Backbone as a ProteinNet text record, in pm:
[ID]
protein_1_A
[PRIMARY]
MSRLSPMKFVTCTLAEHGEAILAIFNEAIATSTALYDYQPRTRDSMTAWFAAKAAGNYPVIGAVDEAGALRGFASYGPFRAFPAYKYTVEHSVYVHREQRGKGIGRALLERLVEAATAQDYHLLVGVIDMANTGSIALHEQLGFVHGGTLKEVGFKFGGWLDVGFYQRTLKTPQHPVDG
[TERTIARY]
-8882.9	-8873.4	-8978.6	-9092.5	-9189.7	-9227	-9198.3	-9241.1	-9157.3	-9054.7	-8987.3	-9065.8	-9169.2	-9202.9	-9210.8	-9266.8	-9273.9	-9123.9	-9025.8	-8894.7	-8826.3	-8736.9	-8622.8	-8485	-8394.1	-8248.8	-8186.1	-8128	-8072	-7955.4	-7851.5	-7754.3	-7770.8	-7737.8	-7766.3	-7696.8	-7757.6	-7670.8	-7698.5	-7597.2	-7600.8	-7753.3	-7755.6	-7881	-7994.3	-8031.1	-8124.8	-8158.3	-8095.5	-8070.2	-7980.2	-7910.1	-7827.1	-7898.1	-8025.9	-8080.1	-8144.2	-8191	-8252.4	-8152.3	-8040.3	-7935.6	-7883.2	-7872.3	-7822.7	-7920.1	-8052.2	-8159.4	-8136.3	-8136	-8118.6	-8005.2	-7875.9	-7740.2	-7764.1	-7813	-7842.7	-7933.8	-8056.8	-8123.9	-8041.1	-7972.4	-7872.8	-7817.7	-7727.7	-7663	-7717.8	-7836.9	-7894.9	-7973.3	-8002	-8074.8	-8013.6	-7907.2	-7847.2	-7713.7	-7658.2	-7500.9	-7451.5	-7545.9	-7500.3	-7409.4	-7401.4	-7256.9	-7242.4	-7101.3	-7033.3	-6988.4	-7082.4	-7071.4	-7140.7	-7109.2	-7201	-7280.8	-7233.4	-7290.9	-7377.2	-7507.2	-7541.3	-7456.9	-7442	-7381	-7429.8	-7371.7	-7403.9	-7414.9	-7497.5	-7487.7	-7366.7	-7279.5	-7153.5	-7058.3	-7100	-7043.3	-7072.6	-7228.3	-7254.6	-7205.6	-7159.6	-7089.5	-6977.2	-6845.5	-6756.9	-6763.9	-6849.5	-6912	-6938.4	-7008.1	-7025.2	-6938.1	-6825.6	-6714	-6608.4	-6605.5	-6520.7	-6571.2	-6691.5	-6729.8	-6700.9	-6721	-6700.3	-6537	-6465.2	-6331.5	-6273	-6331.4	-6293.5	-6344.1	-6453.1	-6538.1	-6643.2	-6668.7	-6747.3	-6906.6	-6984.3	-7094.5	-7200.4	-7300.6	-7365.6	-7520.8	-7570.4	-7701.8	-7812.9	-7925.8	-8011.9	-8157.6	-8255.1	-8373.1	-8463.6	-8547.2	-8633.1	-8781.5	-8890.2	-9043.6	-9072.8	-9200.1	-9279.4	-9267.4	-9281.6	-9290.3	-9134.6	-9026	-8873.7	-8834.5	-8902.6	-8869.8	-8762.1	-8654.9	-8542.3	-8563.2	-8570.4	-8626.5	-8467.9	-8364.9	-8242.4	-8107.6	-8021.8	-7898.2	-7766.7	-7653.4	-7576.4	-7451.6	-7325.6	-7225.7	-7077.1	-6994.3	-6873.9	-6759	-6644.7	-6548	-6375.9	-6281.9	-6162.4	-6152.8	-6128.8	-6105	-5995.5	-5876.1	-5763.5	-5672.3	-5596.7	-5558	-5391.5	-5367.2	-5268.9	-5255.6	-5181.8	-5190.9	-5202.1	-5147.6	-5196.8	-5363	-5417.5	-5545.7	-5647.4	-5608.7	-5651.9	-5796.3	-5768.3	-5872.7	-5997.6	-5987.6	-6080.2	-6138.7	-6311.6	-6372.7	-6452.8	-6461.5	-6575.4	-6671.1	-6805.7	-6945.4	-7044.7	-7128.8	-7234	-7375.4	-7469.6	-7619.5	-7701.3	-7788.2	-7884.9	-8004	-8108.6	-8236.1	-8315.6	-8441.4	-8499.8	-8586	-8579.3	-8615.2	-8766.4	-8853	-9014.3	-9012.1	-8902.8	-8878.7	-8799.7	-8759.4	-8648.1	-8743.8	-8675.4	-8767.9	-8847.4	-8844.9	-8907.9	-8826.8	-8678.2	-8592.8	-8516.7	-8527.2	-8463.7	-8316.1	-8266.6	-8113.2	-8063.6	-8162.3	-8087.3	-8081.1	-8148	-8155.2	-8045.6	-8008.2	-7921.9	-7790	-7776.1	-7655.4	-7605.1	-7697.5	-7684.1	-7650.4	-7680.1	-7628.1	-7488.1	-7476.5	-7327.4	-7223.1	-7275	-7158.4	-7144.6	-7295.2	-7282.9	-7159.7	-7199.9	-7111.7	-6942.5	-6923	-6817.1	-6741.2	-6810.5	-6757.9	-6719.7	-6826.1	-6792.1	-6674.2	-6623.2	-6520.4	-6386.7	-6373.1	-6291.1	-6228.3	-6320.5	-6265.6	-6261.4	-6186.1	-6164.6	-6268.5	-6244.3	-6324.9	-6397.2	-6523.9	-6620.3	-6632.3	-6600.5	-6588.6	-6713.7	-6784	-6882.4	-6845	-6832	-6806.9	-6936.9	-6981.3	-7089.9	-7104.3	-7172.9	-7183.3	-7244.9	-7179.8	-7237.4	-7333.9	-7430.9	-7550.8	-7633.9	-7628.7	-7677.7	-7704.8	-7783.6	-7816.2	-7890.9	-7977.9	-8042.4	-7941.6	-7826.5	-7735.5	-7645.6	-7629.5	-7529.4	-7604.9	-7712.8	-7783.7	-7817	-7833.9	-7827.1	-7702.5	-7618	-7461.2	-7433.1	-7465.3	-7451.7	-7537.5	-7649.5	-7776.2	-7697.6	-7602.5	-7556.2	-7407.2	-7377.3	-7239.9	-7147.5	-7148.6	-7046.7	-6995.9	-6884.7	-6857.6	-6783.2	-6752.9	-6739.8	-6574.3	-6519.9	-6343.7	-6306.5	-6370.5	-6313	-6405.8	-6381.9	-6424.4	-6340.7	-6354.3	-6266.3	-6364.5	-6323.2	-6413.9	-6390.9	-6490.3	-6507.4	-6419.7	-6450.3	-6359.7	-6445	-6547.8	-6600.7	-6711.7	-6745.6	-6825.1	-6925.2	-7033	-7161.3	-7291.8	-7398.5	-7502.4	-7464.2	-7385.4	-7306.1	-7260.4	-7208.8	-7152.6	-7066.8	-6977.4	-6879	-6953.3	-6870.8	-6940.9	-6830.5	-6885.1	-6786.4	-6834.7	-6732.4	-6758.3	-6717.4	-6786.6	-6731.6	-6712.2	-6644.7	-6576.3	-6634.7	-6729.2	-6808.6	-6733.5	-6686.4	-6640.9	-6673.1	-6688.2	-6727	-6611.7	-6574.8	-6442.6	-6531.6	-6486.9	-6534.6	-6413.2	-6465.5	-6392.4	-6323.7	-6306.8	-6235.3	-6158.9	-6019.1	-6003.6	-5971.1	-5969.3	-5906.7	-5737.2	-5697.5	-5550.9	-5471	-5500.9	-5442.8	-5285.7	-5267.2	-5137	-5064.5	-4966.6	-4892.2	-4876.8	-4857.4	-4840.4	-4959.3
-6792.1	-6749.2	-6730.2	-6725.7	-6689.9	-6790.2	-6927.5	-7015.6	-6957.5	-6878.5	-6829.2	-6718.8	-6651.5	-6538.5	-6517.8	-6625.7	-6598.2	-6631.1	-6624.2	-6673.6	-6522.3	-6557.7	-6395.9	-6472.2	-6396.4	-6441.9	-6396.9	-6456.6	-6397.9	-6445.6	-6387.7	-6450.9	-6515.2	-6624.1	-6745.9	-6727.3	-6739.6	-6739.3	-6870.5	-6892.9	-7014.4	-7015.7	-6883.6	-6889.1	-6883	-6829	-6829	-6954.1	-7005.6	-7102.7	-7233.1	-7255.5	-7364.9	-7497.8	-7488.6	-7632.6	-7650.2	-7574.7	-7600.5	-7633.5	-7612.4	-7616	-7772.7	-7805.8	-7921.7	-8024	-7988.7	-8082.9	-8128.8	-8035.4	-8064.9	-8120.3	-8095.4	-8187.1	-8340.8	-8368.2	-8503.7	-8555.9	-8500.1	-8576.3	-8587.1	-8531	-8566.5	-8671.5	-8685.9	-8777.3	-8889.2	-8908.4	-9025.4	-9119.7	-9002.1	-9043	-9052.9	-8991.1	-8940.2	-8934.8	-8941.7	-8969.3	-8805.3	-8688.7	-8569	-8507.5	-8603.7	-8565.3	-8700.2	-8747.4	-8869.8	-8884.6	-8853.3	-8869.1	-8996.2	-9075.7	-9188.9	-9140.1	-9063.1	-9019.8	-8903.4	-8867.6	-8774.5	-8639.6	-8520.3	-8422.5	-8376.5	-8307.4	-8274	-8105.7	-8076.2	-7932.8	-7861.9	-7936.4	-7873.3	-7845.1	-7982.5	-7950.7	-7819.6	-7792.1	-7673.5	-7507.2	-7521.4	-7418.8	-7396	-7502.5	-7494.1	-7481.8	-7514.1	-7505.3	-7336.1	-7270	-7136	-7055.5	-7111.6	-7015.6	-7016.2	-7144.7	-7145.6	-7062.1	-7055.8	-6987.3	-6842.9	-6818.9	-6622.4	-6634.7	-6679	-6686.1	-6660.1	-6745.6	-6751.9	-6639.5	-6559.1	-6464.2	-6517	-6637.1	-6733.9	-6697.6	-6675.9	-6668.2	-6764.8	-6767.8	-6859.2	-6835.9	-6831.9	-6770.3	-6874.8	-6834.9	-6899.5	-6857.8	-6944.1	-6898.9	-6946.1	-6869.1	-6855.1	-6809	-6880.9	-6838.2	-6693.7	-6714.6	-6577.4	-6588.8	-6693.4	-6718.4	-6739.4	-6730.5	-6719.8	-6856.1	-6987.5	-7099	-7121.9	-7178.6	-7218.2	-7309.7	-7286	-7411.6	-7433.6	-7392.3	-7441	-7325.8	-7374.8	-7290.1	-7299	-7239.1	-7245.9	-7170.2	-7261.6	-7176.9	-7208.9	-7155.5	-7203.8	-7165.4	-7253	-7227.3	-7287.9	-7295.9	-7322.4	-7429.3	-7439	-7567.6	-7668.6	-7621.5	-7661.1	-7600.7	-7637.5	-7534.4	-7511	-7473.1	-7441.9	-7286.9	-7204.7	-7059.5	-7035.8	-7114.3	-7048.1	-7104.7	-7158.5	-7203.4	-7073.7	-6981.5	-6872.5	-6787.8	-6810.9	-6761.1	-6863.4	-6999.2	-7089.2	-7151	-7156.8	-7194.4	-7313.8	-7415.6	-7519.9	-7500	-7491.1	-7482.2	-7587.7	-7555.6	-7640.9	-7575.6	-7664	-7584.9	-7746.6	-7719.5	-7813.3	-7718.6	-7799	-7762.2	-7903	-7813.2	-7916.2	-8020.4	-8129.1	-8214.4	-8203.9	-8130.1	-8116.8	-7978.8	-7929.8	-7785	-7790.5	-7951.4	-7960.3	-7932.3	-7900.7	-7904.8	-7756.6	-7642.9	-7521.7	-7421.3	-7432.6	-7322.8	-7284.1	-7318.8	-7288.9	-7305.8	-7433.1	-7442.2	-7352.1	-7326.3	-7247.4	-7119.3	-7056.5	-6910.9	-6903.6	-7015.4	-6996.8	-7025	-7083.1	-7106.6	-7009.1	-6920.2	-6766.4	-6714.3	-6680.9	-6595.6	-6633.2	-6758	-6788.3	-6727.1	-6733.7	-6702.8	-6543.2	-6485.4	-6334.5	-6261.9	-6377.6	-6330.7	-6373.9	-6498.6	-6503.9	-6394.4	-6360.4	-6249.1	-6116.2	-6093.2	-5970.7	-5976.2	-6151.7	-6118.9	-6144	-6150.1	-6147.3	-6313.4	-6416.9	-6525.8	-6541.8	-6635.5	-6670.9	-6800.6	-6894.7	-7020.6	-7086.9	-7130.6	-7215.8	-7339.4	-7419	-7562.8	-7638.2	-7728.1	-7814.7	-7955.7	-8027.4	-8157.3	-8233.4	-8293.6	-8368.7	-8502.8	-8604.7	-8724.2	-8752.8	-8833.8	-8832.1	-8908.1	-8966.7	-9015.9	-8897.7	-8797.5	-8672.6	-8570.7	-8632.7	-8577.1	-8443.2	-8444	-8289.3	-8177	-8213	-8115.2	-8090	-8195.7	-8186.3	-8080.4	-8135.6	-8020.6	-7887.8	-7878.4	-7718.2	-7654.6	-7749.9	-7670.6	-7645.8	-7747.2	-7687.4	-7590.1	-7576.8	-7463.6	-7352.1	-7334.3	-7202.8	-7183.6	-7243.4	-7215.1	-7282.6	-7406.9	-7490.1	-7568.7	-7628.6	-7726.9	-7857	-7968.5	-8079.7	-8070.5	-8083.6	-8068.8	-8199	-8307.9	-8434.9	-8520.1	-8644.8	-8764	-8820.4	-8832.7	-8964.3	-9072.8	-9181.5	-9314.7	-9386.7	-9426.5	-9505.6	-9444.1	-9314.6	-9242.6	-9259.6	-9295.2	-9308.4	-9446.2	-9465.1	-9566.7	-9571	-9582.8	-9550.6	-9645.9	-9675.6	-9734.4	-9853.9	-9944.9	-10074.3	-10084.8	-9939	-9935.4	-9813.3	-9829	-9734.9	-9625.1	-9494.1	-9384.9	-9286.2	-9245	-9145.9	-9017.1	-8943.7	-8782.2	-8701.3	-8627.6	-8525.4	-8385.7	-8324	-8165.7	-8067.9	-7997.9	-7897.6	-7749.6	-7686.1	-7535.4	-7476.9	-7355	-7210.3	-7117	-7052.7	-6958	-6816.7	-6744.5	-6575	-6469.2	-6382.7	-6279.7	-6180.3	-6238.1	-6169.2	-6266.2	-6219.8	-6075.9	-6000.8	-5883.2	-5820.3	-5779.4	-5808.9	-5809	-5913.7	-6053	-6136.8	-6126	-6170.4	-6161.4	-6293.5	-6301.1	-6442.2	-6388.8	-6493.3	-6482.2	-6456.8
1940.4	2066.6	2126.8	2061.8	2143.6	2219.7	2228.6	2360.2	2467	2461.5	2577.4	2627.5	2590.7	2643.7	2801.6	2875	3015.1	3101.7	3009.5	3059.3	3101.3	3189.1	3190.3	3220.3	3198.6	3231	3342	3434.4	3562.6	3574.3	3665.5	3713.5	3845.4	3823.6	3932.4	4051.1	4188.1	4311.7	4394.2	4463.2	4522.9	4622.4	4711.1	4825.4	4702.8	4617.2	4515.5	4440.4	4366.6	4281.2	4300.8	4412.8	4438.6	4421.2	4528.3	4532.3	4379.2	4290	4193	4074.7	4083.2	3983	4040.7	4193	4227.9	4168.5	4195.1	4122	3958.6	3914.6	3762.6	3748.5	3805.7	3804	3831.5	3947.4	3990.2	3904.4	3838.3	3763.5	3630.1	3568.6	3459.8	3513.9	3591.4	3649.1	3642.4	3695.4	3741.8	3615.8	3530.2	3401.1	3274.7	3248.1	3126.5	3121.6	3025.1	2983.7	2982.7	2982.6	2982.1	3089.6	3200.1	3297.9	3330.8	3309.5	3339.9	3497	3566.4	3722.8	3746.7	3858.2	3881.8	4017.8	4103.1	4232.3	4240.8	4288.4	4299.2	4352.7	4331.6	4386.6	4553.2	4613.9	4746.5	4734.2	4859	4868.9	4891.6	4988.1	4945.8	4855.5	4737.7	4614.6	4533.6	4575.3	4508.1	4574.1	4696.2	4722.9	4685.7	4638.3	4598.3	4435.4	4371.9	4240.3	4208.1	4316.6	4300.5	4328	4419.7	4484.7	4332.5	4275.2	4141.9	4053.3	4004.7	3912.1	3988	4057.6	4119.9	4111.6	4168.7	4177.5	3999	3900.6	3781.1	3698.7	3761.3	3668.9	3576.7	3601.9	3527.2	3512.2	3418.6	3454.7	3465.9	3563.8	3562.6	3530.3	3441.5	3359.3	3403.8	3458.2	3450.2	3383.5	3345.3	3283.3	3375.9	3409.3	3524.3	3474.8	3537.3	3476	3544.8	3533.4	3603	3737.9	3817.6	3942	3993.2	3913	3955.1	3958.5	3906.4	3939.4	3830.1	3836.9	3781.1	3654.6	3538.8	3434	3355.5	3376.2	3336.2	3344.9	3321.3	3371.8	3276.9	3264.3	3179.6	3222.7	3210.4	3250	3164.2	3199.2	3151.4	3278	3199.3	3321.7	3229.9	3280.9	3223.7	3111.5	3017.6	2929.3	3015.5	2992.1	3057	3168.9	3240.2	3344.4	3316.2	3195.6	3148.1	3072.6	3093.4	3064.2	2931.7	2813.5	2696.6	2647.9	2750.2	2725.9	2765.1	2790.5	2874.1	2787.3	2656.1	2572.4	2525.8	2591.8	2565.7	2682.6	2662.2	2771.4	2744.5	2846.6	2824.4	2878.9	2804.6	2871.4	2889.4	2965.5	2985	3020.3	2920.3	2951.8	3001.8	3084	3157.2	3146.2	3120	3134.4	3206.3	3273.3	3374	3274.9	3328.9	3221.7	3160.7	3261.5	3217.2	3136.5	3093.1	3024.2	2874.9	2852	2741.2	2600.1	2505.6	2365.8	2364.8	2454.3	2434.4	2400.2	2355.8	2332	2441.7	2552.7	2674.6	2651.3	2620.5	2579.4	2488.3	2380.9	2263.8	2340.5	2385.9	2461.1	2533.3	2645.2	2749	2661.3	2553.5	2479.6	2410.7	2357.1	2294	2394.7	2534.7	2609.8	2658.1	2669.6	2705.1	2560	2469.7	2338.7	2374.7	2401.9	2433.3	2518.9	2637.1	2779.1	2739	2692.6	2639.4	2553.5	2438.6	2357.9	2436.3	2518.6	2613.9	2686.9	2750.5	2819.4	2758.1	2633.3	2544	2513.7	2545.2	2499.5	2330	2319.6	2185.1	2125.6	2221	2191.9	2287.4	2257	2301.9	2271	2417.9	2365.5	2424.2	2359.2	2444.7	2403.9	2535.9	2534.6	2551.5	2459.6	2435	2432.1	2493.3	2459	2306.6	2253.1	2110.4	2075.4	2153.3	2177	2200.9	2237.7	2260.3	2121.5	2033.4	1909.9	1929.5	2003.8	2051.5	2069.2	2172.8	2219.3	2090.3	2021.4	1900.7	1809.3	1758.1	1660	1710.7	1849.4	1898.1	1864.3	1873	1879.6	1748.9	1647.5	1510.6	1450.3	1505.4	1485.5	1503	1588.7	1675.9	1609.6	1521.5	1461.5	1531.1	1561.1	1662.2	1556.7	1542.5	1448.4	1530.1	1455.1	1535.6	1516.4	1638.6	1649.4	1668.8	1696.6	1682	1819	1815.4	1912.7	1974.6	2098.8	2158.8	2179.3	2154.6	2160.9	2257.8	2335.2	2437.8	2554.2	2565.4	2676.7	2824.1	2825.9	2938.7	2940	3061	3079.5	3198.6	3146.2	3245.9	3164.7	3264	3250.7	3165.5	3166	3154.5	3014.8	2908.3	2817.6	2793.7	2693.3	2665.8	2599	2624.1	2588.5	2492	2382.3	2294.7	2330.2	2337.1	2350	2259.3	2186.7	2085.6	2110.8	2081.5	2104.8	1996.9	2034.9	1945.7	1991.9	1900	1924.1	1822.7	1881.7	1824.1	1838.1	1742.4	1738.3	1727	1825.4	1855.6	1767.1	1768.5	1659.8	1782.6	1914.3	2045.1	2097.9	2146.7	2194.9	2048.3	2030.7	1932.9	1940.9	2048	2066.8	2182.6	2129.1	2209.6	2262	2402.2	2420.9	2476.5	2485.2	2550.3	2694.7	2781.1	2925.2	2996.9
[MASK]
+++++++++++++++++++++++++++++++++++++++++++++++++++++++++++++++++++++++++++++++++++++++++++++++++++++++++++++++++++++++++++++++++++++++++++++++++++++++++++++++++++++++++++++++++++

């Protein structure tokens, strides 16, 4: 963790971090299969994204350096839009391309686990392109287990993509209820 000594973790806002998050998203869209989008996201899409996070009381956690520059971010949101899934969230972690391999993704994912526990969620789900061995290894190191793979579920960069579901069960909530 010493590699992160100059980092601090903050709650991201549209005004302060929206442009940096947009840049990280768009780099991932253009160069990787971390996002199964084809077109870059827009500034307007960030407004809607932050509004949805606020409406659902979902965190947007940022890792910033000493100068306040965003180096990575993480969040979660609904897994599926049916009431019985209310204790399950799907998470995402993105790190600026020049900051990967420095422990930022791990620290962000650890903070998401803490946040989900504090909010009484029961299951965190990561949906990961099966070629992303770094993300898979990170999730497994933090106690996530492979829940299944959907073969050829996406098509990007001229090829079929397999996506894996990685899940971590939390000990919360203490008293789950129907409805």
